[in-house]
N, CA, C and O atoms as a GROMACS GRO file, in nm:
protein
  588
    1MET      N    1  -2.251   0.649  -0.958
    1MET     CA    2  -2.163   0.713  -0.862
    1MET      C    3  -2.101   0.836  -0.928
    1MET      O    4  -2.038   0.825  -1.034
    2ASN      N    5  -2.117   0.949  -0.867
    2ASN     CA    6  -2.066   1.074  -0.922
    2ASN      C    7  -1.951   1.131  -0.842
    2ASN      O    8  -1.908   1.243  -0.869
    3GLU      N    9  -1.900   1.058  -0.746
    3GLU     CA   10  -1.793   1.110  -0.663
    3GLU      C   11  -1.658   1.084  -0.728
    3GLU      O   12  -1.636   0.982  -0.793
    4LEU      N   13  -1.568   1.179  -0.708
    4LEU     CA   14  -1.431   1.166  -0.756
    4LEU      C   15  -1.342   1.143  -0.635
    4LEU      O   16  -1.352   1.214  -0.536
    5CYS      N   17  -1.256   1.045  -0.644
    5CYS     CA   18  -1.160   1.017  -0.537
    5CYS      C   19  -1.020   1.022  -0.596
    5CYS      O   20  -0.985   0.942  -0.682
    6ILE      N   21  -0.942   1.116  -0.550
    6ILE     CA   22  -0.803   1.127  -0.596
    6ILE      C   23  -0.714   1.058  -0.493
    6ILE      O   24  -0.713   1.094  -0.376
    7MET      N   25  -0.639   0.959  -0.541
    7MET     CA   26  -0.542   0.890  -0.457
    7MET      C   27  -0.403   0.924  -0.509
    7MET      O   28  -0.377   0.914  -0.629
    8VAL      N   29  -0.315   0.963  -0.420
    8VAL     CA   30  -0.178   0.993  -0.458
    8VAL      C   31  -0.086   0.879  -0.416
    8VAL      O   32  -0.111   0.812  -0.315
    9ALA      N   33   0.017   0.859  -0.493
    9ALA     CA   34   0.120   0.760  -0.460
    9ALA      C   35   0.254   0.834  -0.460
    9ALA      O   36   0.322   0.841  -0.562
   10PRO      N   37   0.291   0.891  -0.345
   10PRO     CA   38   0.407   0.980  -0.342
   10PRO      C   39   0.543   0.911  -0.351
   10PRO      O   40   0.645   0.978  -0.370
   11ASN      N   41   0.545   0.779  -0.339
   11ASN     CA   42   0.671   0.707  -0.354
   11ASN      C   43   0.642   0.570  -0.412
   11ASN      O   44   0.527   0.536  -0.441
   12ASP      N   45   0.745   0.491  -0.430
   12ASP     CA   46   0.726   0.354  -0.476
   12ASP      C   47   0.814   0.262  -0.392
   12ASP      O   48   0.874   0.306  -0.294
   13ALA      N   49   0.821   0.138  -0.431
   13ALA     CA   50   0.895   0.040  -0.351
   13ALA      C   51   1.045   0.040  -0.377
   13ALA      O   52   1.121  -0.012  -0.296
   14ARG      N   53   1.087   0.097  -0.486
   14ARG     CA   54   1.228   0.085  -0.525
   14ARG      C   55   1.310   0.212  -0.507
   14ARG      O   56   1.426   0.204  -0.467
   15ARG      N   57   1.254   0.324  -0.536
   15ARG     CA   58   1.332   0.449  -0.535
   15ARG      C   59   1.343   0.507  -0.394
   15ARG      O   60   1.254   0.488  -0.310
   16THR      N   61   1.454   0.577  -0.371
   16THR     CA   62   1.478   0.641  -0.242
   16THR      C   63   1.515   0.786  -0.264
   16THR      O   64   1.516   0.835  -0.377
   17SER      N   65   1.544   0.854  -0.156
   17SER     CA   66   1.585   0.994  -0.168
   17SER      C   67   1.720   1.006  -0.239
   17SER      O   68   1.756   1.116  -0.282
   18ALA      N   69   1.794   0.897  -0.251
   18ALA     CA   70   1.917   0.900  -0.332
   18ALA      C   71   1.883   0.917  -0.480
   18ALA      O   72   1.961   0.974  -0.555
   19ASP      N   73   1.766   0.867  -0.520
   19ASP     CA   74   1.721   0.882  -0.659
   19ASP      C   75   1.666   1.022  -0.684
   19ASP      O   76   1.684   1.079  -0.792
   20HIS      N   77   1.599   1.077  -0.583
   20HIS     CA   78   1.548   1.214  -0.591
   20HIS      C   79   1.534   1.266  -0.448
   20HIS      O   80   1.461   1.207  -0.368
   21PRO      N   81   1.603   1.373  -0.415
   21PRO     CA   82   1.606   1.420  -0.276
   21PRO      C   83   1.469   1.458  -0.220
   21PRO      O   84   1.452   1.460  -0.098
   22ALA      N   85   1.373   1.488  -0.304
   22ALA     CA   86   1.240   1.527  -0.255
   22ALA      C   87   1.145   1.408  -0.238
   22ALA      O   88   1.031   1.426  -0.195
   23LEU      N   89   1.190   1.288  -0.272
   23LEU     CA   90   1.103   1.171  -0.261
   23LEU      C   91   1.078   1.140  -0.113
   23LEU      O   92   1.173   1.117  -0.038
   24PRO      N   93   0.952   1.138  -0.070
   24PRO     CA   94   0.924   1.112   0.071
   24PRO      C   95   0.932   0.963   0.103
   24PRO      O   96   0.858   0.882   0.047
   25VAL      N   97   1.022   0.926   0.192
   25VAL     CA   98   1.035   0.786   0.230
   25VAL      C   99   1.025   0.764   0.381
   25VAL      O  100   0.994   0.654   0.425
   26THR      N  101   1.051   0.866   0.460
   26THR     CA  102   1.039   0.853   0.605
   26THR      C  103   0.895   0.883   0.647
   26THR      O  104   0.822   0.950   0.574
   27PRO      N  105   0.854   0.835   0.764
   27PRO     CA  106   0.718   0.868   0.810
   27PRO      C  107   0.691   1.018   0.814
   27PRO      O  108   0.583   1.062   0.775
   28ALA      N  109   0.787   1.097   0.862
   28ALA     CA  110   0.767   1.242   0.870
   28ALA      C  111   0.751   1.304   0.732
   28ALA      O  112   0.664   1.388   0.711
   29ALA      N  113   0.835   1.262   0.638
   29ALA     CA  114   0.826   1.317   0.502
   29ALA      C  115   0.696   1.273   0.434
   29ALA      O  116   0.633   1.351   0.364
   30LEU      N  117   0.656   1.149   0.456
   30LEU     CA  118   0.529   1.102   0.400
   30LEU      C  119   0.412   1.179   0.459
   30LEU      O  120   0.317   1.212   0.388
   31ALA      N  121   0.418   1.209   0.588
   31ALA     CA  122   0.311   1.284   0.653
   31ALA      C  123   0.300   1.425   0.594
   31ALA      O  124   0.189   1.472   0.566
   32ARG      N  125   0.413   1.491   0.576
   32ARG     CA  126   0.410   1.626   0.516
   32ARG      C  127   0.354   1.622   0.375
   32ARG      O  128   0.273   1.707   0.336
   33THR      N  129   0.398   1.523   0.298
   33THR     CA  130   0.352   1.511   0.160
   33THR      C  131   0.203   1.478   0.155
   33THR      O  132   0.128   1.535   0.075
   34ALA      N  133   0.160   1.387   0.241
   34ALA     CA  134   0.019   1.350   0.245
   34ALA      C  135  -0.068   1.471   0.279
   34ALA      O  136  -0.173   1.491   0.218
   35ARG      N  137  -0.023   1.551   0.374
   35ARG     CA  138  -0.100   1.671   0.411
   35ARG      C  139  -0.107   1.770   0.295
   35ARG      O  140  -0.212   1.826   0.267
   36ALA      N  141   0.007   1.790   0.229
   36ALA     CA  142   0.009   1.882   0.114
   36ALA      C  143  -0.085   1.834   0.004
   36ALA      O  144  -0.153   1.914  -0.059
   37CYS      N  145  -0.089   1.704  -0.018
   37CYS     CA  146  -0.178   1.648  -0.120
   37CYS      C  147  -0.324   1.661  -0.077
   37CYS      O  148  -0.411   1.693  -0.159
   38GLN      N  149  -0.351   1.635   0.050
   38GLN     CA  150  -0.487   1.650   0.101
   38GLN      C  151  -0.534   1.795   0.087
   38GLN      O  152  -0.649   1.821   0.054
   39ASP      N  153  -0.444   1.888   0.113
   39ASP     CA  154  -0.480   2.030   0.105
   39ASP      C  155  -0.523   2.073  -0.036
   39ASP      O  156  -0.596   2.170  -0.051
   40VAL      N  157  -0.478   1.999  -0.138
   40VAL     CA  158  -0.516   2.035  -0.275
   40VAL      C  159  -0.616   1.935  -0.335
   40VAL      O  160  -0.635   1.932  -0.457
   41GLY      N  161  -0.678   1.853  -0.250
   41GLY     CA  162  -0.789   1.772  -0.298
   41GLY      C  163  -0.775   1.621  -0.293
   41GLY      O  164  -0.871   1.551  -0.324
   42ALA      N  165  -0.660   1.569  -0.256
   42ALA     CA  166  -0.646   1.423  -0.248
   42ALA      C  167  -0.730   1.370  -0.134
   42ALA      O  168  -0.738   1.430  -0.027
   43ALA      N  169  -0.794   1.256  -0.157
   43ALA     CA  170  -0.876   1.191  -0.055
   43ALA      C  171  -0.808   1.067   0.002
   43ALA      O  172  -0.848   1.015   0.106
   44ALA      N  173  -0.703   1.020  -0.066
   44ALA     CA  174  -0.637   0.896  -0.024
   44ALA      C  175  -0.491   0.899  -0.064
   44ALA      O  176  -0.450   0.971  -0.155
   45VAL      N  177  -0.413   0.819   0.008
   45VAL     CA  178  -0.270   0.805  -0.022
   45VAL      C  179  -0.235   0.657  -0.027
   45VAL      O  180  -0.277   0.579   0.059
   46HIS      N  181  -0.159   0.620  -0.128
   46HIS     CA  182  -0.108   0.483  -0.145
   46HIS      C  183   0.031   0.481  -0.083
   46HIS      O  184   0.118   0.559  -0.123
   47LEU      N  185   0.053   0.395   0.012
   47LEU     CA  186   0.172   0.400   0.096
   47LEU      C  187   0.261   0.278   0.080
   47LEU      O  188   0.215   0.164   0.081
   48HIS      N  189   0.390   0.303   0.065
   48HIS     CA  190   0.492   0.198   0.067
   48HIS      C  191   0.570   0.210   0.197
   48HIS      O  192   0.628   0.315   0.226
   49GLY      N  193   0.572   0.103   0.275
   49GLY     CA  194   0.645   0.103   0.401
   49GLY      C  195   0.795   0.088   0.377
   49GLY      O  196   0.838   0.032   0.276
   50ARG      N  197   0.873   0.137   0.472
   50ARG     CA  198   1.019   0.129   0.464
   50ARG      C  199   1.074   0.078   0.597
   50ARG      O  200   1.018   0.105   0.703
   51ASP      N  201   1.185   0.005   0.588
   51ASP     CA  202   1.252  -0.039   0.710
   51ASP      C  203   1.348   0.070   0.758
   51ASP      O  204   1.349   0.180   0.702
   52ALA      N  205   1.427   0.041   0.861
   52ALA     CA  206   1.517   0.142   0.918
   52ALA      C  207   1.620   0.191   0.817
   52ALA      O  208   1.668   0.304   0.826
   53ALA      N  209   1.655   0.106   0.720
   53ALA     CA  210   1.751   0.144   0.615
   53ALA      C  211   1.680   0.207   0.495
   53ALA      O  212   1.742   0.232   0.392
   54LEU      N  213   1.550   0.233   0.510
   54LEU     CA  214   1.466   0.296   0.407
   54LEU      C  215   1.446   0.209   0.283
   54LEU      O  216   1.421   0.260   0.174
   55ARG      N  217   1.458   0.077   0.301
   55ARG     CA  218   1.427  -0.018   0.193
   55ARG      C  219   1.280  -0.058   0.204
   55ARG      O  220   1.221  -0.053   0.312
   56HIS      N  221   1.223  -0.097   0.090
   56HIS     CA  222   1.084  -0.143   0.087
   56HIS      C  223   1.063  -0.253   0.191
   56HIS      O  224   1.144  -0.345   0.203
   57SER      N  225   0.955  -0.242   0.265
   57SER     CA  226   0.927  -0.338   0.371
   57SER      C  227   0.776  -0.360   0.381
   57SER      O  228   0.697  -0.269   0.359
   58LEU      N  229   0.739  -0.482   0.414
   58LEU     CA  230   0.599  -0.513   0.442
   58LEU      C  231   0.575  -0.518   0.593
   58LEU      O  232   0.465  -0.554   0.636
   59SER      N  233   0.674  -0.483   0.671
   59SER     CA  234   0.665  -0.489   0.817
   59SER      C  235   0.547  -0.408   0.870
   59SER      O  236   0.536  -0.289   0.841
   60PRO      N  237   0.459  -0.473   0.945
   60PRO     CA  238   0.349  -0.397   1.004
   60PRO      C  239   0.398  -0.279   1.089
   60PRO      O  240   0.335  -0.174   1.092
   61GLN      N  241   0.509  -0.298   1.158
   61GLN     CA  242   0.563  -0.189   1.241
   61GLN      C  243   0.602  -0.069   1.155
   61GLN      O  244   0.573   0.045   1.191
   62ALA      N  245   0.667  -0.095   1.042
   62ALA     CA  246   0.705   0.015   0.952
   62ALA      C  247   0.581   0.088   0.903
   62ALA      O  248   0.578   0.211   0.897
   63TYR      N  249   0.479   0.012   0.869
   63TYR     CA  250   0.354   0.075   0.823
   63TYR      C  251   0.286   0.152   0.936
   63TYR      O  252   0.235   0.262   0.914
   64ARG      N  253   0.284   0.094   1.055
   64ARG     CA  254   0.217   0.162   1.167
   64ARG      C  255   0.280   0.299   1.194
   64ARG      O  256   0.209   0.395   1.224
   65GLN      N  257   0.412   0.308   1.185
   65GLN     CA  258   0.479   0.436   1.207
   65GLN      C  259   0.435   0.539   1.103
   65GLN      O  260   0.402   0.653   1.136
   66ALA      N  261   0.435   0.498   0.978
   66ALA     CA  262   0.395   0.590   0.870
   66ALA      C  263   0.247   0.624   0.880
   66ALA      O  264   0.209   0.740   0.862
   67ILE      N  265   0.164   0.526   0.909
   67ILE     CA  266   0.020   0.549   0.921
   67ILE      C  267  -0.010   0.647   1.034
   67ILE      O  268  -0.093   0.736   1.020
   68ALA      N  269   0.058   0.630   1.148
   68ALA     CA  270   0.038   0.721   1.261
   68ALA      C  271   0.077   0.864   1.224
   68ALA      O  272   0.005   0.959   1.255
   69ALA      N  273   0.191   0.879   1.159
   69ALA     CA  274   0.238   1.013   1.121
   69ALA      C  275   0.142   1.078   1.022
   69ALA      O  276   0.110   1.196   1.034
   70ILE      N  277   0.096   1.001   0.924
   70ILE     CA  278   0.003   1.055   0.825
   70ILE      C  279  -0.131   1.087   0.890
   70ILE      O  280  -0.191   1.191   0.862
   71GLY      N  281  -0.179   0.997   0.976
   71GLY     CA  282  -0.307   1.021   1.043
   71GLY      C  283  -0.307   1.148   1.126
   71GLY      O  284  -0.408   1.218   1.133
   72GLU      N  285  -0.194   1.177   1.189
   72GLU     CA  286  -0.184   1.299   1.269
   72GLU      C  287  -0.177   1.423   1.180
   72GLU      O  288  -0.239   1.525   1.210
   73ALA      N  289  -0.102   1.414   1.072
   73ALA     CA  290  -0.083   1.531   0.984
   73ALA      C  291  -0.201   1.556   0.892
   73ALA      O  292  -0.230   1.670   0.856
   74ALA      N  293  -0.269   1.448   0.852
   74ALA     CA  294  -0.376   1.461   0.753
   74ALA      C  295  -0.499   1.381   0.796
   74ALA      O  296  -0.532   1.280   0.735
   75PRO      N  297  -0.567   1.426   0.902
   75PRO     CA  298  -0.684   1.354   0.951
   75PRO      C  299  -0.789   1.336   0.840
   75PRO      O  300  -0.817   1.428   0.763
   76GLY      N  301  -0.845   1.216   0.835
   76GLY     CA  302  -0.949   1.189   0.736
   76GLY      C  303  -0.898   1.138   0.603
   76GLY      O  304  -0.977   1.088   0.522
   77LEU      N  305  -0.770   1.148   0.580
   77LEU     CA  306  -0.713   1.097   0.455
   77LEU      C  307  -0.714   0.944   0.461
   77LEU      O  308  -0.666   0.886   0.558
   78VAL      N  309  -0.768   0.880   0.359
   78VAL     CA  310  -0.769   0.734   0.352
   78VAL      C  311  -0.627   0.688   0.321
   78VAL      O  312  -0.561   0.742   0.232
   79ILE      N  313  -0.580   0.588   0.395
   79ILE     CA  314  -0.444   0.537   0.376
   79ILE      C  315  -0.453   0.394   0.325
   79ILE      O  316  -0.509   0.306   0.390
   80GLN      N  317  -0.397   0.372   0.208
   80GLN     CA  318  -0.393   0.240   0.147
   80GLN      C  319  -0.249   0.189   0.152
   80GLN      O  320  -0.158   0.255   0.101
   81THR      N  321  -0.228   0.074   0.213
   81THR     CA  322  -0.095   0.013   0.215
   81THR      C  323  -0.079  -0.077   0.093
   81THR      O  324  -0.176  -0.105   0.022
   82THR      N  325   0.043  -0.121   0.070
   82THR     CA  326   0.068  -0.209  -0.044
   82THR      C  327   0.127  -0.341   0.004
   82THR      O  328   0.189  -0.349   0.110
   83THR      N  329   0.108  -0.443  -0.076
   83THR     CA  330   0.171  -0.573  -0.052
   83THR      C  331   0.273  -0.601  -0.162
   83THR      O  332   0.311  -0.716  -0.182
   84GLU      N  333   0.316  -0.498  -0.231
   84GLU     CA  334   0.403  -0.516  -0.348
   84GLU      C  335   0.521  -0.608  -0.316
   84GLU      O  336   0.593  -0.587  -0.218
   85SER      N  337   0.539  -0.709  -0.399
   85SER     CA  338   0.643  -0.810  -0.373
   85SER      C  339   0.783  -0.763  -0.410
   85SER      O  340   0.880  -0.802  -0.345
   86THR      N  341   0.794  -0.680  -0.512
   86THR     CA  342   0.922  -0.633  -0.565
   86THR      C  343   1.021  -0.747  -0.588
   86THR      O  344   1.142  -0.727  -0.584
   87GLY      N  345   0.969  -0.866  -0.611
   87GLY     CA  346   1.057  -0.980  -0.632
   87GLY      C  347   1.124  -1.030  -0.505
   87GLY      O  348   1.210  -1.118  -0.511
   88ILE      N  349   1.084  -0.975  -0.391
   88ILE     CA  350   1.145  -1.012  -0.262
   88ILE      C  351   1.052  -1.100  -0.181
   88ILE      O  352   1.094  -1.201  -0.124
   89PHE      N  353   0.925  -1.061  -0.176
   89PHE     CA  354   0.829  -1.126  -0.087
   89PHE      C  355   0.737  -1.219  -0.165
   89PHE      O  356   0.691  -1.185  -0.274
   90GLY      N  357   0.710  -1.335  -0.110
   90GLY     CA  358   0.615  -1.428  -0.168
   90GLY      C  359   0.477  -1.407  -0.110
   90GLY      O  360   0.458  -1.327  -0.018
   91LEU      N  361   0.380  -1.480  -0.163
   91LEU     CA  362   0.241  -1.464  -0.123
   91LEU      C  363   0.221  -1.486   0.027
   91LEU      O  364   0.148  -1.411   0.091
   92ASP      N  365   0.286  -1.587   0.083
   92ASP     CA  366   0.267  -1.614   0.226
   92ASP      C  367   0.315  -1.497   0.311
   92ASP      O  368   0.248  -1.458   0.407
   93ALA      N  369   0.431  -1.440   0.277
   93ALA     CA  370   0.483  -1.324   0.351
   93ALA      C  371   0.393  -1.203   0.332
   93ALA      O  372   0.370  -1.126   0.426
   94GLN      N  373   0.342  -1.185   0.211
   94GLN     CA  374   0.252  -1.072   0.184
   94GLN      C  375   0.125  -1.084   0.268
   94GLN      O  376   0.081  -0.988   0.330
   95LEU      N  377   0.066  -1.204   0.269
   95LEU     CA  378  -0.058  -1.224   0.343
   95LEU      C  379  -0.033  -1.212   0.493
   95LEU      O  380  -0.114  -1.152   0.565
   96GLU      N  381   0.076  -1.269   0.541
   96GLU     CA  382   0.108  -1.261   0.684
   96GLU      C  383   0.118  -1.114   0.728
   96GLU      O  384   0.063  -1.076   0.831
   97ALA      N  385   0.189  -1.035   0.650
   97ALA     CA  386   0.205  -0.893   0.683
   97ALA      C  387   0.071  -0.821   0.676
   97ALA      O  388   0.040  -0.740   0.764
   98ALA      N  389  -0.007  -0.849   0.574
   98ALA     CA  390  -0.137  -0.783   0.558
   98ALA      C  391  -0.231  -0.818   0.672
   98ALA      O  392  -0.301  -0.731   0.724
   99MET      N  393  -0.234  -0.944   0.713
   99MET     CA  394  -0.322  -0.986   0.821
   99MET      C  395  -0.277  -0.928   0.954
   99MET      O  396  -0.360  -0.892   1.038
  100ALA      N  397  -0.146  -0.918   0.976
  100ALA     CA  398  -0.095  -0.861   1.101
  100ALA      C  399  -0.127  -0.712   1.110
  100ALA      O  400  -0.156  -0.662   1.218
  101LEU      N  401  -0.122  -0.644   0.998
  101LEU     CA  402  -0.152  -0.500   0.996
  101LEU      C  403  -0.303  -0.476   0.992
  101LEU      O  404  -0.353  -0.385   1.058
  102ALA      N  405  -0.375  -0.558   0.915
  102ALA     CA  406  -0.520  -0.544   0.896
  102ALA      C  407  -0.560  -0.399   0.866
  102ALA      O  408  -0.640  -0.340   0.938
  103PRO      N  409  -0.503  -0.343   0.759
  103PRO     CA  410  -0.536  -0.204   0.725
  103PRO      C  411  -0.679  -0.193   0.671
  103PRO      O  412  -0.741  -0.292   0.634
  104ALA      N  413  -0.729  -0.071   0.668
  104ALA     CA  414  -0.862  -0.048   0.612
  104ALA      C  415  -0.864  -0.084   0.465
  104ALA      O  416  -0.963  -0.139   0.415
  105CYS      N  417  -0.755  -0.055   0.395
  105CYS     CA  418  -0.747  -0.091   0.254
  105CYS      C  419  -0.601  -0.112   0.214
  105CYS      O  420  -0.509  -0.053   0.272
  106LEU      N  421  -0.583  -0.197   0.116
  106LEU     CA  422  -0.450  -0.225   0.064
  106LEU      C  423  -0.458  -0.262  -0.082
  106LEU      O  424  -0.566  -0.289  -0.135
  107SER      N  425  -0.343  -0.262  -0.146
  107SER     CA  426  -0.337  -0.305  -0.286
  107SER      C  427  -0.263  -0.438  -0.293
  107SER      O  428  -0.173  -0.466  -0.214
  108PHE      N  429  -0.305  -0.518  -0.390
  108PHE     CA  430  -0.245  -0.650  -0.411
  108PHE      C  431  -0.239  -0.672  -0.562
  108PHE      O  432  -0.341  -0.659  -0.630
  109ALA      N  433  -0.124  -0.704  -0.615
  109ALA     CA  434  -0.112  -0.731  -0.758
  109ALA      C  435  -0.181  -0.863  -0.790
  109ALA      O  436  -0.166  -0.961  -0.718
  110LEU      N  437  -0.256  -0.865  -0.899
  110LEU     CA  438  -0.326  -0.987  -0.940
  110LEU      C  439  -0.228  -1.103  -0.956
  110LEU      O  440  -0.257  -1.215  -0.914
  111ALA      N  441  -0.113  -1.077  -1.015
  111ALA     CA  442  -0.014  -1.184  -1.034
  111ALA      C  443   0.030  -1.243  -0.901
  111ALA      O  444   0.053  -1.363  -0.891
  112ASP      N  445   0.041  -1.159  -0.798
  112ASP     CA  446   0.079  -1.209  -0.666
  112ASP      C  447  -0.034  -1.289  -0.603
  112ASP      O  448  -0.011  -1.395  -0.545
  113VAL      N  449  -0.157  -1.239  -0.615
  113VAL     CA  450  -0.272  -1.308  -0.558
  113VAL      C  451  -0.287  -1.448  -0.618
  113VAL      O  452  -0.322  -1.543  -0.548
  114LEU      N  453  -0.259  -1.459  -0.749
  114LEU     CA  454  -0.277  -1.587  -0.818
  114LEU      C  455  -0.151  -1.673  -0.823
  114LEU      O  456  -0.150  -1.777  -0.887
  115ALA      N  457  -0.045  -1.629  -0.756
  115ALA     CA  458   0.085  -1.699  -0.764
  115ALA      C  459   0.078  -1.845  -0.722
  115ALA      O  460   0.153  -1.927  -0.773
  116GLN      N  461  -0.012  -1.878  -0.629
  116GLN     CA  462  -0.025  -2.017  -0.583
  116GLN      C  463  -0.155  -2.080  -0.630
  116GLN      O  464  -0.204  -2.177  -0.572
  117GLY      N  465  -0.211  -2.025  -0.737
  117GLY     CA  466  -0.333  -2.080  -0.794
  117GLY      C  467  -0.456  -1.999  -0.757
  117GLY      O  468  -0.457  -1.923  -0.661
  118GLU      N  469  -0.560  -2.018  -0.837
  118GLU     CA  470  -0.683  -1.941  -0.820
  118GLU      C  471  -0.750  -1.968  -0.685
  118GLU      O  472  -0.797  -1.874  -0.620
  119ALA      N  473  -0.755  -2.094  -0.644
  119ALA     CA  474  -0.822  -2.127  -0.517
  119ALA      C  475  -0.752  -2.058  -0.400
  119ALA      O  476  -0.817  -2.003  -0.312
  120ARG      N  477  -0.619  -2.061  -0.400
  120ARG     CA  478  -0.544  -1.994  -0.293
  120ARG      C  479  -0.566  -1.843  -0.300
  120ARG      O  480  -0.581  -1.778  -0.197
  121GLY      N  481  -0.568  -1.787  -0.420
  121GLY     CA  482  -0.592  -1.644  -0.436
  121GLY      C  483  -0.726  -1.602  -0.382
  121GLY      O  484  -0.737  -1.499  -0.314
  122ILE      N  485  -0.829  -1.680  -0.411
  122ILE     CA  486  -0.962  -1.650  -0.359
  122ILE      C  487  -0.963  -1.658  -0.207
  122ILE      O  488  -1.025  -1.576  -0.141
  123ALA      N  489  -0.893  -1.757  -0.152
  123ALA     CA  490  -0.885  -1.770  -0.006
  123ALA      C  491  -0.815  -1.649   0.056
  123ALA      O  492  -0.858  -1.600   0.161
  124VAL      N  493  -0.710  -1.601  -0.008
  124VAL     CA  494  -0.638  -1.482   0.041
  124VAL      C  495  -0.734  -1.363   0.046
  124VAL      O  496  -0.739  -1.292   0.147
  125LEU      N  497  -0.807  -1.341  -0.061
  125LEU     CA  498  -0.900  -1.228  -0.066
  125LEU      C  499  -1.011  -1.242   0.037
  125LEU      O  500  -1.053  -1.142   0.097
  126ARG      N  501  -1.058  -1.363   0.059
  126ARG     CA  502  -1.162  -1.385   0.161
  126ARG      C  503  -1.107  -1.358   0.301
  126ARG      O  504  -1.175  -1.300   0.385
  127ASP      N  505  -0.983  -1.402   0.326
  127ASP     CA  506  -0.921  -1.377   0.456
  127ASP      C  507  -0.912  -1.227   0.484
  127ASP      O  508  -0.941  -1.181   0.594
  128LEU      N  509  -0.871  -1.152   0.383
  128LEU     CA  510  -0.859  -1.006   0.400
  128LEU      C  511  -0.997  -0.943   0.420
  128LEU      O  512  -1.012  -0.852   0.502
  129GLN      N  513  -1.095  -0.990   0.345
  129GLN     CA  514  -1.231  -0.938   0.361
  129GLN      C  515  -1.282  -0.966   0.502
  129GLN      O  516  -1.351  -0.883   0.561
  130ALA      N  517  -1.249  -1.083   0.556
  130ALA     CA  518  -1.297  -1.122   0.688
  130ALA      C  519  -1.246  -1.030   0.799
  130ALA      O  520  -1.312  -1.014   0.901
  131VAL      N  521  -1.129  -0.969   0.780
  131VAL     CA  522  -1.077  -0.876   0.881
  131VAL      C  523  -1.111  -0.731   0.847
  131VAL      O  524  -1.063  -0.638   0.912
  132GLY      N  525  -1.194  -0.712   0.744
  132GLY     CA  526  -1.242  -0.578   0.711
  132GLY      C  527  -1.151  -0.496   0.622
  132GLY      O  528  -1.163  -0.374   0.616
  133THR      N  529  -1.059  -0.562   0.553
  133THR     CA  530  -0.967  -0.492   0.465
  133THR      C  531  -1.022  -0.488   0.323
  133THR      O  532  -1.051  -0.592   0.264
  134GLY      N  533  -1.035  -0.368   0.268
  134GLY     CA  534  -1.074  -0.352   0.129
  134GLY      C  535  -0.951  -0.369   0.041
  134GLY      O  536  -0.844  -0.318   0.074
  135VAL      N  537  -0.964  -0.440  -0.069
  135VAL     CA  538  -0.850  -0.471  -0.155
  135VAL      C  539  -0.867  -0.409  -0.293
  135VAL      O  540  -0.970  -0.426  -0.358
  136GLN      N  541  -0.765  -0.337  -0.336
  136GLN     CA  542  -0.756  -0.290  -0.475
  136GLN      C  543  -0.666  -0.390  -0.546
  136GLN      O  544  -0.553  -0.413  -0.503
  137ILE      N  545  -0.714  -0.448  -0.654
  137ILE     CA  546  -0.633  -0.540  -0.733
  137ILE      C  547  -0.561  -0.460  -0.841
  137ILE      O  548  -0.622  -0.383  -0.915
  138ILE      N  549  -0.430  -0.479  -0.847
  138ILE     CA  550  -0.347  -0.408  -0.945
  138ILE      C  551  -0.322  -0.498  -1.065
  138ILE      O  552  -0.279  -0.612  -1.051
  139LEU      N  553  -0.348  -0.443  -1.182
  139LEU     CA  554  -0.318  -0.511  -1.308
  139LEU      C  555  -0.201  -0.438  -1.371
  139LEU      O  556  -0.205  -0.316  -1.387
  140TYR      N  557  -0.098  -0.511  -1.408
  140TYR     CA  558   0.019  -0.449  -1.469
  140TYR      C  559   0.015  -0.451  -1.622
  140TYR      O  560   0.087  -0.375  -1.687
  141THR      N  561  -0.068  -0.538  -1.678
  141THR     CA  562  -0.082  -0.544  -1.824
  141THR      C  563  -0.229  -0.561  -1.859
  141THR      O  564  -0.306  -0.614  -1.779
  142PRO      N  565  -0.270  -0.517  -1.978
  142PRO     CA  566  -0.409  -0.535  -2.020
  142PRO      C  567  -0.450  -0.682  -2.024
  142PRO      O  568  -0.566  -0.714  -2.000
  143ASP      N  569  -0.356  -0.771  -2.053
  143ASP     CA  570  -0.390  -0.913  -2.060
  143ASP      C  571  -0.434  -0.969  -1.925
  143ASP      O  572  -0.507  -1.068  -1.920
  144GLN      N  573  -0.393  -0.907  -1.816
  144GLN     CA  574  -0.430  -0.958  -1.684
  144GLN      C  575  -0.580  -0.945  -1.656
  144GLN      O  576  -0.631  -1.013  -1.567
  145ILE      N  577  -0.649  -0.860  -1.727
  145ILE     CA  578  -0.792  -0.846  -1.706
  145ILE      C  579  -0.865  -0.976  -1.741
  145ILE      O  580  -0.973  -1.002  -1.690
  146ARG      N  581  -0.805  -1.056  -1.827
  146ARG     CA  582  -0.865  -1.183  -1.868
  146ARG      C  583  -0.845  -1.291  -1.762
  146ARG      O  584  -0.918  -1.390  -1.759
  147GLU      N  585  -0.745  -1.272  -1.676
  147GLU     CA  586  -0.716  -1.372  -1.572
  147GLU      C  587  -0.823  -1.366  -1.472
  147GLU      O  588  -0.820  -1.441  -1.374
   0.00000   0.00000   0.00000
């Protein structure tokens, strides 16, 4: 494979515009940022959903608003959602949100996928595959590659 795919992650689950005024957290700001990144070569965007108070959220509705805004501003840009737990959400809540949204692709931390054991983790990944969701597994430490 000789193709290069640049994915941008313009925000994270914890920081807000109070931390940096230019950090895009609203759907409109994410859409502008996604378009600017697409214009300089990005092919994908990693997206963190926010609730009405701009806190990290796995709410499908929060994601749908951001996805719609980005899709309109940056047609063709691949949008990857996250299931990041941030110590708030457990595996069941993560999977419920992911299945309700059924995005084209999402990220899932290996530690979260395996939180209820390997068999449950494999079932989670199969469920997501069954609805057509591509999953990027996130490793936070080199030791996780052995898991």
